[in-house]
N, C-alpha and C positions, 0 to 999 in steps of 0.2 A: 522527387513526386507523387511520392503516397504521405513524405507527411503537409506537404507544401495542399494536399487533397484533405488530410488531417484537418487542418486547419483551420480549412471552409468548412467543410462538415459540421466541428463539433460545437464553433460559436452558433450556424444555423439551425442544430435541430437543441440549442444549449444542456449537451450532453456532456461534458466535460464533468459533473461530480461521478458519471456511471462507467466513464473509459479509467479517471482514471480508481474508482472501484475494482475497476479486472483487472488495471496493472499487478495494481496491489496485490491481491486475492491471487495471482495464476502468479509470480513470483512463492507468496510467502509463503505455500506451501518448502519449501527450501527446506530442507539439513542437510547441516554443514557434517554430521559424527557419519550420517551414513552415503551422503553424499549422494540424494538422490535428489526427486520434485526443485521446484522452481521453476522460473517462467519456462517452458514448456508448452505450451498455447495448449494445456491436456484439462485447465480451468472450460474449456466450451462445451469440453463432456460432464460437469458437478452442478451445472447451474437448474439438475433437477430438484439440488437441497433446502428444504426451504428456508436453510439459513442464510444463501444467499443467490435464491430467486428471482432476483432485482435483477440481477447483472446476463440475465436473458438477452435481455434488449439490447444492450451493449455491445452482446456478441454479437448479434441481427447485424447492428449496426457496422462495426468491422466485416463484418462479410458484404456488403454493399458496396465500403470501400473500394474492399478487397476485387469483388466481383469486377467492379463500374474502371478502375485502373488495371485491371489484369495480372491483377498482383503475383504470375507464378514461381516467379522466383523469393520474392517473399513471404516469410513461414512464421504462421499466427503466431509462431510467440515471438516475434522481431514487429510483428505490428499489433500486439495489443501490448507492449514494452512500447511502442512507440505513440500511442494513442494516450497512453499515460502522461508520454511526455509533451506532446503536443498541448495535455485538458493543461498541464502547469502556464505553457507560454502564451494561451492563449485566453489566463484570466487574471494577466496581469505579473506572472508570474514570473520568474527565473528563467533562459535559457537554458538547457541540460545536454550537455555533450551525449551523446545516441549512439550505441557500439552495436555495430549486427552481428549478425553469428548466431545467432539458436535454433539449437536445434528438437524439430518438432515432437512429440510424444505421444504415444492411444491414453488413456485414462489412467493414471497415476493405481495402483494397486495399495490401496492405504495399511494392508495389511503389512510390506514392503519398506514404504515409504512414511512415517509415525507425521512428516507436517505437513502431508492427506489429513488425515482424522484431526491434527491442529482450527485446521481451518474452520469448522465447523462447530467449535471453540465459543460460546459468550466472552461479553464485555466486562462479563465480575473476575476479574486482575486486581489484584495491589499490586505494590509495587516489586513485591519480592516476587511473585509470580510472570509479572512482566518483566521484568528482566532474565528468567530462565526462561520464557517463549522470546523474547528476538537471542538468549544465547543460541537454540537449538538452528538459529542459520545464519551463526558465526557471529553475531555484533554481541558485543556485551559493549560500550559504553556508554554514557547515561546520555549525551550532546545527539550521535546519531540515534537510538530511541526516541530523544524526545525534540528531533527533526522529521523521522518518520513517523509519529502522530500525530507532527502539526496541518499533516496532511486529510484531515481530518475538517479543516477550514473548507473545504470545497467538498464532502459528503453528505452527500441525505442518504437517510433510512428509515426501513420504518421501524418504527422502535422505543418507549412509555418515554416521556421523559422523567427523567431522575432528576430529581430536590437535590441538593446538594450535603453529601452524607448520607444519605439514602438507596435504598435498592428497591430495582419493584418487586416489593415480592408475590410470590408463587407463576410471575412470566417466566418466560422462558424464551430461545431466538422459536422451541416448537410453535409461537402465538404470534407468529409474527407478524398474519394475516389478517389477523382482532383489529393490528395499532394502525394509524393512522402517519402519516411522513411526520417525517422531524430532522431537522439539521441540527451540526454544532455550532453553526453562525448563521448571522443576519443576512449576509450574501455568499451558497452557496457555490457563485459564478464569478469571483472576484477571488481569485488569491496571495492573504496578506499576512499580516499577524494578527488577525481576529479571533481564531482560537486562542490564541494565548492567552488573548485580555480575557476571553469571559471566563477562561478556567479562576484566575486571579481577580476577577467578582465576584465569584461564588453565584452570577444570576443562578436561578430556573426557568430565565426566556426560553430556554434551548434545550436542545438534547442533553446529556451527558451522562457517560458512565464509568462503574465504578473506574473499569480503568483510566481514565481520565485526571479522575481529579488523586488517584495514583498522584502524577507524575509535579501537583503540590504539595500532593502530604509530602513523599520524603523530600528530604531537602537539596540528594542532589540533583534529582530531574525540577526543584523549582528554581535552581539555582536558573536554569538554562531556561528554564519557564519567564519568567523572570527579567533578562536581558534578552529573550528573545520582543516582549509584549514591549520594553522600552524601549526598542532599538530595531525595524524590523530589515535593516540593513545587514543586520547579524545574524539573520535565518536566510531576508536572500543569499548573503554569501554560499550561508549554511549544503547554495549546492552541493561543493564540490561532494559531501555527505554523501545526497543520495547516488552521482556518479558514483564514485566506488561500490557503493552500495549493489550497484546492478550490473558494473563489472563485475564482481564477485561471483552470482548468480548467474551471468553467462558463462565463467570457466568452468564452474563448476556444471551448466545444463552440456558444456562441450567434453568433462570428463566421458560420461557415460557414452560416447563412439568413442574419442579417441585415440590416444595413447600419448598420456604426458608423462616425462620424467619428473619423477619428484612432485607426484597431486598434492601433497597436506603441503608441501612447499611455501605453493604456488597458492598457493587459498593463503598460509600463514601473514604471508606477505602482499597478499593482497587486504586479508584484515590490518596488517597495522600503517597503510594509508590512509585508510581507512578513517583516525583522527580526521579532525580538524583542525591545526594549529592557528 
């Protein structure tokens, strides 16, 4: 019922980019080492932060759906991730398996969960720091990182346009309110491989951050960028990578409230199957 309603609501309000951003930012706080953060719905308490305050609208949209359908048994954690899944589907992207069962938590304590603090870092990362950032979440394969970065296909944000090889001088996320809306691709309401094509074209017509360019400057990342730019079907087939990444975080969220035996072994096994053969 919730999936069907989101499938109607998201296209009607043209909010697929926002919903995908909401799902990602709620999940991206996951810290594999400390087993904290992850998709637990706490993002709804963080939208006042300048770096992600545009997500407040997405939180409001999800609340509308939750109230309309009287979804008392559907957690905010599940609802936000489902909204991200549907956002991809209604924009002509692949159908992604959804696994419910996430638990809701109050706002994460950034002192206890490093993943929360990393969420507010800007996009000025090179290949090394990009790998490090994803490794904190238990993701180390270049393919998985490139696939997830490909979500920029649907993203809009308030950020200055950055020509290839340059960074915005003197500007940080604290200045976001001064900037006009930018996007990574021509049509942020269509899920395709245009993000990868833009990276290889070195076009200055769309928003690109240093972390995006790291994908083409690093040969291991570039290998997958070129593959997905040339054959979109390969990118769509990588939905397995996205699905496994979400399953990993679902287990991580449950660890806080359930007594799993051999917790680390479970996480390691899930990490192993994230590799797309």
